[in-house]
Wavefront OBJ file of the C-alpha trace (Angstrom):
o trace
v -19.073 2.511 15.962
v -19.663 6.359 15.892
v -15.889 7.399 16.870
v -14.474 6.025 13.652
v -13.750 8.889 10.863
v -13.660 8.623 7.475
v -10.767 10.622 5.742
v -11.301 11.192 2.098
v -9.372 9.092 -0.346
v -7.955 10.839 -3.226
v -8.888 8.829 -6.219
v -6.431 8.376 -8.830
v -6.630 8.709 -12.546
v -9.488 6.612 -14.112
v -10.948 5.126 -10.701
v -14.158 4.751 -10.304
v -16.319 4.314 -7.354
v -16.654 0.670 -5.406
v -13.899 -0.354 -8.083
v -10.921 -2.951 -6.979
v -7.523 -1.075 -7.356
v -3.737 -2.041 -6.786
v -1.556 -0.969 -4.018
v 1.889 -2.130 -5.091
v 4.312 -2.690 -2.027
v 7.224 -2.171 -3.173
v 9.187 -3.316 -6.431
v 12.925 -3.702 -6.414
v 15.360 -0.605 -7.362
v 14.220 0.889 -10.759
v 17.440 -0.080 -11.948
v 16.881 -3.684 -11.576
v 13.273 -3.709 -12.246
v 12.647 -1.112 -14.836
v 10.008 -3.254 -16.521
v 8.422 -3.266 -13.237
v 8.130 0.428 -13.017
v 7.117 1.098 -16.444
v 4.030 -1.291 -15.991
v 2.968 1.142 -13.052
v 2.780 4.076 -15.714
v 1.150 2.072 -18.425
v -2.252 3.391 -19.259
v -5.225 1.437 -17.870
v -3.139 0.190 -15.580
v -5.627 0.335 -12.217
v -3.270 1.534 -9.756
v -4.012 3.368 -6.203
v -0.445 3.975 -5.064
v 2.790 2.384 -5.491
v 5.543 2.594 -2.935
v 9.060 3.699 -2.971
v 11.967 1.695 -1.022
v 15.466 2.586 -2.063
v 16.574 0.709 1.168
v 14.312 0.264 3.821
v 13.594 4.025 3.176
v 14.502 7.076 1.090
v 18.376 5.881 1.061
v 21.606 7.889 1.792
v 21.505 10.035 -0.997
v 19.135 10.905 -3.962
v 19.167 8.554 -6.530
v 18.526 9.279 -10.302
v 17.227 6.356 -11.383
v 14.372 6.835 -8.614
v 13.797 10.090 -9.547
v 13.051 9.108 -13.219
v 10.679 5.989 -12.195
v 8.677 8.363 -9.615
v 8.021 11.140 -12.076
v 6.774 8.481 -14.702
v 4.500 7.005 -12.242
v 3.329 10.785 -11.249
v 2.805 12.235 -14.623
v 0.449 9.129 -15.164
v -1.747 10.306 -12.451
v -0.859 7.708 -10.004
v 0.659 8.122 -6.314
v 4.243 7.256 -5.008
v 4.250 6.693 -1.084
v 7.771 6.730 0.432
v 8.264 3.939 2.802
v 8.830 4.629 6.311
v 9.864 1.571 8.424
v 8.301 1.674 11.862
v 9.491 -1.655 13.547
v 6.377 -2.104 15.306
v 6.511 1.113 17.407
v 9.986 0.755 17.976
v 11.824 3.200 15.268
v 12.341 6.651 17.053
v 9.973 9.635 16.053
v 13.240 11.858 15.013
v 14.436 8.895 12.347
v 10.918 8.577 10.870
v 10.511 12.358 10.421
v 14.255 12.278 8.842
v 13.316 9.912 6.200
v 9.851 11.551 5.506
v 11.750 15.067 5.026
v 14.353 13.262 2.569
v 11.661 11.540 0.729
v 9.765 14.692 0.243
v 13.066 16.931 -0.827
v 14.528 14.012 -3.188
v 11.241 12.371 -4.858
v 8.423 14.854 -4.205
v 6.397 11.566 -2.888
v 2.413 11.860 -2.488
v 2.451 10.483 1.038
v 3.568 8.036 2.965
v 3.403 4.024 3.954
v 4.401 2.873 7.341
v 5.413 -0.497 7.043
v 5.554 -2.652 10.080
v 3.396 -0.098 11.713
v 1.918 -1.366 15.478
v -2.067 -1.995 15.707
v -2.250 -2.348 19.516
v -3.921 0.294 21.556
v -0.835 1.162 23.452
v 0.750 2.428 20.411
v -1.976 4.573 19.026
v -1.019 7.698 20.593
v 2.367 7.756 19.270
v 1.250 6.748 16.051
v -1.144 9.356 15.900
v 1.675 11.881 16.776
v 3.728 10.615 13.948
v 0.850 10.613 11.085
v -0.139 14.101 12.444
v 3.403 15.563 11.649
v 3.429 13.591 8.326
v 0.373 15.651 7.413
v 1.775 18.829 8.050
v 4.787 18.118 6.103
v 2.419 16.733 3.167
v -0.853 18.194 3.519
v -2.748 16.588 0.541
v -0.691 13.046 1.070
v -2.256 9.901 1.468
v -0.707 7.839 4.386
v -1.041 4.325 4.462
v -0.532 1.983 7.591
v 0.413 -1.316 6.791
v -0.165 -3.334 9.721
v -0.342 -6.534 8.249
v -3.608 -7.713 10.104
v -6.383 -6.010 11.521
v -5.245 -3.344 14.182
v -7.374 -1.584 17.032
v -10.069 0.210 15.515
v -8.586 3.704 16.955
v -6.421 3.594 14.002
v -8.486 4.247 11.305
v -9.067 7.349 12.351
v -5.674 9.076 11.699
v -4.860 7.176 8.112
v -6.558 7.137 4.844
v -6.030 3.579 4.361
v -5.218 0.374 6.551
v -3.166 -2.852 5.582
v -5.354 -5.212 7.474
v -3.863 -8.398 5.470
v -0.387 -8.671 4.493
v 0.618 -12.517 4.149
v 0.162 -15.666 1.903
v -2.840 -17.422 0.366
v -3.048 -20.354 2.460
v -3.700 -18.195 5.322
v -5.764 -15.695 3.313
v -7.835 -17.918 1.944
v -9.512 -18.780 5.527
v -9.289 -15.414 6.895
v -12.131 -13.348 8.250
v -12.073 -9.627 8.614
v -12.237 -7.865 11.817
v -16.271 -6.782 12.444
v -15.369 -3.066 12.767
v -13.972 -2.793 9.444
v -17.590 -3.249 7.658
v -18.674 0.179 9.139
v -16.057 2.221 6.735
v -15.976 1.987 2.714
v -13.755 -0.218 0.879
v -11.347 2.374 -0.026
v -10.187 2.681 3.806
v -8.460 -0.926 3.533
v -6.076 -3.028 1.491
v -4.885 -6.584 1.145
v -1.545 -7.818 0.382
v -1.373 -11.480 -0.628
v 1.775 -13.692 -2.297
v 1.712 -17.334 -3.015
v -1.617 -16.907 -4.932
v -2.016 -19.357 -7.732
v -3.528 -18.090 -11.083
v -6.074 -20.882 -10.493
v -7.253 -19.292 -7.635
v -7.050 -15.621 -8.637
v -11.014 -15.235 -8.753
v -11.273 -16.462 -5.388
v -8.788 -14.367 -4.215
v -10.421 -11.145 -5.732
v -13.868 -12.714 -4.368
v -12.187 -12.783 -0.903
v -10.997 -9.123 -1.270
v -14.928 -7.740 -2.097
v -16.084 -9.928 0.544
v -14.236 -8.428 2.982
v -14.317 -5.348 1.993
v -10.852 -4.467 0.517
v -10.713 -1.593 -1.970
v -6.976 -1.996 -2.553
v -5.128 -5.201 -3.161
v -1.846 -6.475 -4.240
v -1.679 -10.454 -5.391
v 0.764 -12.298 -6.636
v 2.186 -15.673 -7.126
v 5.629 -14.983 -6.164
v 6.436 -16.757 -2.808
v 8.353 -15.886 0.318
v 10.517 -19.018 0.066
v 14.191 -18.922 1.193
v 13.365 -15.512 2.632
v 12.518 -13.998 -0.774
v 10.599 -10.793 -1.023
v 7.460 -11.657 -2.791
v 6.451 -7.867 -3.565
v 9.698 -7.113 -5.558
v 8.646 -8.228 -9.147
v 5.543 -8.509 -11.276
v 2.988 -11.465 -10.786
v 3.505 -13.913 -13.450
v -0.198 -13.225 -14.289
v 0.377 -9.603 -14.359
v -1.695 -8.985 -17.705
v -4.448 -10.957 -16.716
v -5.128 -9.534 -13.064
v -4.917 -6.116 -14.993
v -7.599 -7.001 -17.317
v -9.935 -8.249 -14.584
v -9.746 -5.598 -12.013
v -9.418 -2.867 -14.587
v -12.602 -3.831 -16.186
v -14.510 -4.646 -12.790
v -14.009 -8.362 -12.934
v -13.425 -8.645 -9.349
v -16.278 -6.749 -8.020
l 1 2 3 4 5 6 7 8 9 10 11 12 13 14 15 16 17 18 19 20 21 22 23 24 25 26 27 28 29 30 31 32 33 34 35 36 37 38 39 40 41 42 43 44 45 46 47 48 49 50 51 52 53 54 55 56 57 58 59 60 61 62 63 64 65 66 67 68 69 70 71 72 73 74 75 76 77 78 79 80 81 82 83 84 85 86 87 88 89 90 91 92 93 94 95 96 97 98 99 100 101 102 103 104 105 106 107 108 109 110 111 112 113 114 115 116 117 118 119 120 121 122 123 124 125 126 127 128 129 130 131 132 133 134 135 136 137 138 139 140 141 142 143 144 145 146 147 148 149 150 151 152 153 154 155 156 157 158 159 160 161 162 163 164 165 166 167 168 169 170 171 172 173 174 175 176 177 178 179 180 181 182 183 184 185 186 187 188 189 190 191 192 193 194 195 196 197 198 199 200 201 202 203 204 205 206 207 208 209 210 211 212 213 214 215 216 217 218 219 220 221 222 223 224 225 226 227 228 229 230 231 232 233 234 235 236 237 238 239 240 241 242 243 244 245 246 247 248 249 250
């Protein structure tokens, strides 16, 4: 598929070619989740990027706790992305741009994570417009489109990375990657999976590798009763850090 292009995705400190790395999709507020944020800057943590979400975006005013947490992660050589809520294409361009400006001014983020990004062909032009504007604001920043499923292939042309799966383990273990994704390198794709039992962690890592995802977030936390499974550390955090950091998921 020759129309697909391959933007260069900067490698974080300690990254190695072809290795799995973490993408943390959105911890709780640093005041309420200090351990989680501290772990992101721990030496040896194979983190590609972490998402800052102050309140479905940058919040109403600068937050000192968030500033400190972002500074620690960035000082460890890892990227922090500001979360921009796209509402599946229904968020006005002006609101997205306003949030992006605040993320940059208040927190000095390294790029943007477009949550609930649309994936249909009809929304591609507007998404490209948004991404082009974000790149002008943050020329060296990362742009991650969080579709949660495989989008129309054209979206790969305008982003550094696509989240092509976001959901629970029962669905993930039987999932299949879209054929066109095989034509691009693993660092272009991310999988976010909750409700992964410790006993199935090796299987989850193998699936990610087989489906060509270079960035992952696996957790045993669930979305029961409307809970956000991404807000805290997995119960097997030390174990998965060891496995991914030493290439055991390869």
